VEXRO-205560 format. One record per residue (C-alpha): x, y, z. Coordinates in steps of 0.2 Angstrom, whole numbers, plus 5000, padded with zeros to 4 digits. Each point is the difference from the previous one (the first is absolute). Layout:
N
XYZ ...
This chain:
948
518937524752 499050124989 498250044998 499449934983 498850114989 498649875003 500050045018 499350184997 498749944988 498249995008 499649835007 498749904992 498550104996 498449975011 498250044996 499350165006 499449995018 498149985001 499649985018 498250064999 499449864988 498849994992 500250194999 501550064990 501350115010 499750194996 501550125000 500050184995 500650024981 500050184994 499849944982 498449915005 499450105014 500550184995 501150125010 498750075012 500249915016 498450075008 499049944985 500849835001 499649985018 498250034996 500049884985 499449825001 501849944998 500650125014 498749945012 500449824995 501950045004 499650065017 498949855004 501549894995 501250115010 499049965015 499849824996 501949984997 500550095016 498749885008 500949854993 501750065007 499250035017 499249825000 501749934996 500850085015 498649955011 500249824995 501850005003 500250115016 501750065006 500650145011 499850134986 498349944993 498950115010 501150164996 500049954982 498249974999 499750185008 501250074987 499049924986 498450075007 500850185000 500649974982 498249954995 499250155007 501450114991 499649924984 498250025002 500350195002 500450004982 500750164992 499250115013 500949905014 501749965006 500849964984 499350154990 500650014982 501349865001 498649875002 500049964982 501649895003 499149915014 498549974988 501249944987 501649925004 499549995019 498449904996 500949884988 501349965013 498649985013 499149874988 501749914999 500250005019 498249935002 500549854989 501749975007 499549995018 499049844996 501549934990 500649855011 501649984989 500650165009 500549965018 498750065013 501450105010 500550094984 498250054996 499750065018 501650105001 499650094983 498250045004 500450065018 501450114994 498950074986 498750055013 501150125009 500750064983 498250054994 499950145013 501250124991 499750124986 499149954984 501649984990 500849895014 498449905002 499949964981 501849955000 499849895015 498549914992 501049974984 501649945010 498949885011 499249934984 501649984992 500849915016 498649875000 500149974982 501949975002 499849895015 499849844989 501249914989 501950025000 500050144987 498650105008 500649975017 501850054996 499350164991 499050045016 501649985011 501050104987 498650145002 500149985019 501950025000 499950154989 498650085010 500949975016 501650074993 499150154993 499250035018 501749995008 500850124988 498550125002 500249995019 501850034999 499850164990 498450075004 499449945017 500350165009 498850104989 498450065006 498549884996 501249874994 499049855006 498550064989 501150034985 501149855001 499049914987 500350144988 501950005002 500049814997 498950024985 501150134993 501649905002 499249854994 499450084984 501850064997 500749835002 498549904992 500949964984 501749955009 499149885011 498649944988 498550065010 498550114995 499950185004 498750075012 498850144996 500350135014 499750194997 500750045017 501749954997 501350135003 500949984984 501450135003 500549925017 499949824993 501150054984 501350085012 500349835009 499649884986 501749944996 500449985018 498449905002 500549894985 501649955009 499249975017 498649894992 501249904989 501049945015 498449935008 499049954985 501049884989 499949814994 501049945015 499050095013 498449944991 500549825001 500650025018 498450085005 499049864992 501149875009 499850095017 498150004998 500049824995 501149955014 498950095012 498549904996 501149845001 500650045017 498250055006 499349834994 501449895007 500450115015 500149865013 501349914989 501250144997 501849975006 499649825004 500749844992 498749904992 499949824997 499649924984 498249965006 499750185006 500850074984 498849894990 498550065009 500550184998 500349974981 498249944999 499350145010 501050124989 499449924984 498249995005 499750175008 501450124995 500949964984 498650064989 499850165009 501850044999 500149954981 498650124996 501250145006 501849944999 499949864987 500449825005 500949985017 500449825002 499749925016 501949955002 500550185000 498850035015 500449855010 501749944995 501349875004 501450114994 499850115016 500549885013 499750065018 500149835009 500749834998 499849864988 498349965007 499350174997 500950084985 498650114994 499550185005 498850144995 500850144989 500550155010 501050114988 499350084984 501449974988 499449834993 498350084997 500950144991 500849874988 498349914997 499050164997 501350084989 500049844990 498150004999 500050184994 501249964987 499049864993 498550114999 501050134991 500050135014 501850005003 501649994989 501049905012 501849944997 500649845009 500550055018 501850025002 501149865007 501050075014 500949845005 500149814996 500649855010 499949824997 499749895015 499949815002 498150025000 499650144988 500550144989 499750165009 499750174992 499850175010 498950114989 499650185001 498350084997 500450185006 501150085013 499749915016 498949864992 501049844997 499549825000 500849834997 499649884986 500549825003 500049864987 500349825007 500949864992 498349934993 499650174992 498750055013 500050195003 499650095016 500050195005 500350075018 500650155008 501950055002 500849945016 501750045008 500549824997 499950034982 501450135001 501849955001 500950075015 501550044989 499150124989 499650195003 498250004995 499050164995 499150085015 498349984992 500349814997 500749975017 498550095008 498849904990 500849845006 500050065018 498150054999 499549824994 501149915013 499249955016 501249865006 501050065015 501449894996 500150064982 499950185006 501449975012 501149944986 500050184992 501550105003 499550165010 501350104991 499149974983 498350055009 500850165006 500750044982 498349964993 499150125013 501250144996 500149984981 498249964998 499350145010 501150134992 499449954983 498250005006 500150165009 499449935016 500950015017 501049845006 499250015017 498349964992 500849864989 500749925016 498249985006 499349924984 499149845005 501349904991 501450095009 499149985016 499849814998 501949994995 500550105016 498949895011 500749844993 501850055004 500650095016 501750014991 499250084985 499150125011 501650055009 500950034984 498750114992 499750105015 501850045002 500250044982 498650125001 500750085016 501750024991 499150084985 499250135012 501550035010 500950064984 498750134998 500250185007 499250025017 498650114994 499549864987 499949865013 498350045008 499249994983 500749824999 499349965017 498350074995 500049904984 500349845010 498650045012 498850044986 500449834992 499749925017 501849945002 500150035019 501649895001 500950104988 499350175007 500649955017 501849974994 500050174990 499250115013 501549995012 501250074986 500550185003 498750124992 499250175003 498550005012 499250144991 499749914984 498350014991 499349924984 499150104987 498449995010 500950065015 499949835009 501449965012 500749835003 498949995015 498550024989 500649864989 500449885014 498350035007 499149974984 501049844998 499749945018 501849995003 500050005019 501849995004 500550134987 498650125007 500649985017 501850054995 499350154990 498650075012 500950155008 499050145007 500350104985 499649864987 498349965008 499350184997 500750014982 498750034986 500049944982 499350104985 498249945005 500350075018 500049825007 501149975015 500749825002 498549965012 498850054986 501049904988 499849855011 498250035002 499750024981 500849834996 499349905015 501649985009 499349975018 501649965008 500850154993 498650115006 500349935018 501950034999 499950184993 498750055014 501249925012 501450124992 498950155004 499350024982 498750145000 498349934998 499050154995 501150064986 499050034983 500649984983 499750114985 498249924998 499650035018 500249815004 500649945016 500849835004 498349945007 499150064984 501349904989 499949855011 498150004999 500250024981 501149854999 498849905010 501349965013 499049965016 501649965010 500850174996 498450095003 499849925017 501850065004 499750174994 498350025008 500849955017 501350134997 498850134996 499149985017 501550055010 499850194997 498650134995 501050054985 500349834993 498249955004 499450134987 500849894987 498549885001 499050134991 501450094990 499450034982 501149994985 500050144987 498449934992 499250005017 499949825003 500349925017 500749835004 498349945005 499350054982 501449914992 499749845010 498150024997 500350014981 501149845001 498749915010 501349965013 498849975015 501449965012 500850174997 498450095001 499649925016 501850045007 499950184995 498350035006 500449925017 501650115001 498950154998 499950044981 498550104996 498749924988 499250164995 501450104993 499950044981 501350024987 500350164989 498749934989 498849975014 500149815000 500049915017 500649835004 498249934997 500050084982 501749914997 499349835006 498350024990 500950054984 501149845001 498649895006 500849965017 498649935010 500949945016 500950175001 498450104997 499149905014 501550045012 499950194995 498150015003 500249915017 501350135004 498950144996 500350044982 498750114992 499149924985 499350164994 501750094999 500250084983 501550074990 500150184997 499050074985 501650024990 500349825002 498349934995 499150025017 499849815000 499649895015 500749835004 498449924993 500350094984 501849944999 499449825003 498750014987 501150094987 501349865002 498749854999 500249955018 498249955004 500249905016 500950165007 498650114993 498749905008 500850015017 500350194998 498250034993 499249955016 501150125009 500050154988 498950154995 499549934983 499450174994 501650095003 500650094984 501750014992 500850164993 498949994984 498549985011 499749824997 499649875013 500749835000 498449934990 500250134987 501849964998 499749824997 498550034988 501250114990 501349865000 498549884994 500549895015 498449905003 500749905014 500650155009 498350094997 499149845007 501150005015 499650185004 498149984997 500049855011 500850115014 498650124998 500950144990 498850144994 499649964982 499550184997 501650085008 500450134987 501450124996 499950195004 499350024982 498749875003 500749854990 499449845007 500749824999 498649964988 500450144988 501949955000 499549824996 498850064986 501550104993 501049844998 498449904995 500449875013 498249925001 500549875014 500650145012 498550114995 498849855004 500949975016 499850195005 498150004995 499749845009 500850085016 498850154998 500950134990 498950144994 500049994981 499450184998 501250095010 500850154991 501650105002 500050195001 500050004981 498349905000 501049854994 499449835004 500649824998 498949994984 501050154993 501649925004 499649834991 499250094985 501550124998 501249865000 499149884989 499549865012 498449934993 499849865013 500350125014 498650114993 498849864998 500449955019 499650175006 498450014989 499549845009 500350095016 498750134995 501150154999 499550174992 500649994982 499350174994 500850125013 501350124993 501750055007 500550185003 500350024981 498349944996 500649834993 499049845002 500949835001 499349974982 500850164994 501649975010 500249834991 499750084983 501350135003 501349865005 499549884986 499249865010 498749944988 499849845010 499550105016 498850104990 499249844993 499849945018 499150165006 498949994985 499649825002 499550035019 499050164995 501250105011 500850124987 498850145005 499750144987 501249944987 499850164990 500350125015 501550125001 501250045013 500350175007 501050054985 498749954987 500849844994 499049844998 500649825000 500350014981 501050165001 501149935015 500449844990 500350094984 501250125008 501049865007 500049894984 499049855007 499349934984 499349855008 498950115012 499450104985 499549854991 499049945015 499150165002 499650014981 499549815000 498850035015 499350164993 500550105015 501450114993 498850155001 500050154988 501749984991 499850184994 499950065018 501350135006 500749995017 499650145012 501850045006 501149974985 498850034986 500549844992 499149854993 500549815001 500750014982 501050165003 500749935016 500549844992 500850094985 501050125011 500849855009 500349904985 498949855003 499749944982 499049855005 498750105010 499950134987 499549874987 498749925012 499250175002 500150054982 499249834995 498650045013 499650174992 500950125011 500450134986 499450165008 501750055006 501049944986 500850174996 500650035017 500649825002 501050024984 500850165006 500549925016 500749844992 501150114989 500650115013 500449865012 500949904987 498949844998 500149964982 499049835001 498650095008 500150144988 499949884986 498449935007 499250175002 500450064983 499349844993 498450025010 499850194994 500349954982 498749865001 498850125007 500350124986 499849874987 498449945008 499350175001 500450034982 499249844994 498450035010 498450024990 499750194995 501950045002 500750094985 501749934993 
């Protein structure tokens, strides 16, 4: 099979997403909006874009709320965080890279908002893509934009065979690129945050070869990617190719079939039942599958060619993907997506009933085509009965038949010598160990069907290992134990071999026996020396047993005098590891052992290298049984980790209500806070930060609500900063001090005004927040709202009768501050409410509102001041810098402002403005000023009484 050129062409075009109808979607376009992001943000289109961003994120949140899952709440909170970051604009989290989020990112969001409501895309697919996207939005701006684009692309590609196959191709490519990146770079510092950039770099290198688009990413390490590019190409090619694509599609389709007909899998079906399932499939499933895989006939899904019973029940539900591979490949060829030759005929046979042909799709993928005497054609999986005993079949073909054969009688008919040859030859070719091959589900089924075959295979394996040098035999035993083949391991372990053997991770055979739960082998190996041996992690066999939940082994090793208080390289004890594994039985055994001596008793509170105790681990997992068990045994509930977190912090962070109640009853301190270097947070803050409101409500009634974190912020201040109205309401209802400020004097109302969250501001004011409180810099909530351009917040505060004419320590009024920052809407609100104060006043440096706006290039503000007749004396020179509004605008290159001022008659400082524009390199401004000077000269020359 080969990918056809048509496959890489874009699927059918779709109209641009317009999820905000009747309003058209707005995206940042430099050719239309200019290259100044600050100017765009203040423009009408910029404000409309931000409104749509909020609406779009709201649509995604609503979608997740309507379809709750275990990830929904976490995803919703991530979307909220993303929204607040976008609202920060160029001055916020994304800084200068925000232009891509305003452009490509916004276009992708528009597409997502339309696609989540598209019912032709399976709900599970829509949910998975949006939930994965949410966490992918909390990275750097380049990564965020890339993840938005990828999610939009994934949803667009989730309908139609062509689009769906392209999506799977993209997924396969992305996964292969991630796997390669991890294999090469995972050990590098900050790899997790940079993985997306490595993936993008390799993708761009391979884009033409694999028919995908490149991704814009300025953070790609081009030198590193180039050095490994050829290796990446070979790695990816082995995993992303037409056969793997068809196999992936077939596996996906089969998974849905098995889920739908789960109760019928492996059962013989009567004609009546088969007819019912055919109807159910046709009515409720066929169309959905056809939309992504092409037509999948009912007879493929529920087939009479896969007999699992007698003549009365000859039907069964499909269990192997090979027949779906055949159909999907055929569908793709019909749509011009694959150049597919006829599948190779491996063998033919003519029986009394039919002409039978074994056909090969790819290595390991075979099926049978049968044509009966009447010309009827049927397809089924390959079975052992299709293979002549007299022929030595290729290992891949024999394994395919063995995998599809379930009948014990048919399995018993297969010569075990052929199976052994297949195991040895096949694993050698596939570079896998034969011990693992012997435990393949098909081989296990074969071994269970025939005691004779089991005996033969085990003896062949033992003979194989007996031929090895003694020093290599332990490795074979370990391989059998890791494969779970305890029968073979028991035969091999009695062969002569060195007792000092270790694997590459310094595990002994006892470590391997313990991990596999091989009781008899562990008994044989558990010498006094062996039970104290440590591997590369520092784990003894006892720790290994605790880590893997092998309770019987824990008991056995303690009986063999294994040390209970040994710590590994991470400072973990056997008890710690058993708690981490959630193994209640092993914890009980180890706790009892710990109570036998004062030294062992200390293990209850023994901290790992991160400072966590077993009780903290149990609390984080919400394992109430273990928490109760450890506390009863004497574990201390008030101990803190190296970060200052207690068990109650752990429970609160994870929302473990029952565990938190147990800890509080045991004396845990609800006001314990982490060290200042680790945030200074309380359990209540942990619960609120992670959206565990029931937990927060319980802790709020027991906590000091005014306690500050390391930034000097109380719990209410933190929630207001996060714009979390639910959390803020909870705290206010619990009687939190609504005026609790930071050491600098910032109150929750000021923080809410900074973000313009009118709902939270209203909540605080209703609860008694003082609207006129100021910081040490004489900065109030009104200043915060005016500075950040939040007109509705300004209007709310004016309604609360705040002082709108006071000045901050620089002599600025809210009106002047809004002018300096370009917020004309705020200024209009203040004027409308007669709250602007002296609009012509100056701050301490002699600058009025006009000068402040002109200096920063805010043309909209200048136009407002001129239109209202409150621009003041345009020829006025500032007291500190000795500049006029015109000279300031000229010096900073603000051509639009310069033109407005010149049109208003500000010509008194033309000469200095011209010199500044020339020296600063602003040709457009200089041109305007020269034109004005020329016009003035011409006017004066033509005035009456002026000589020529």
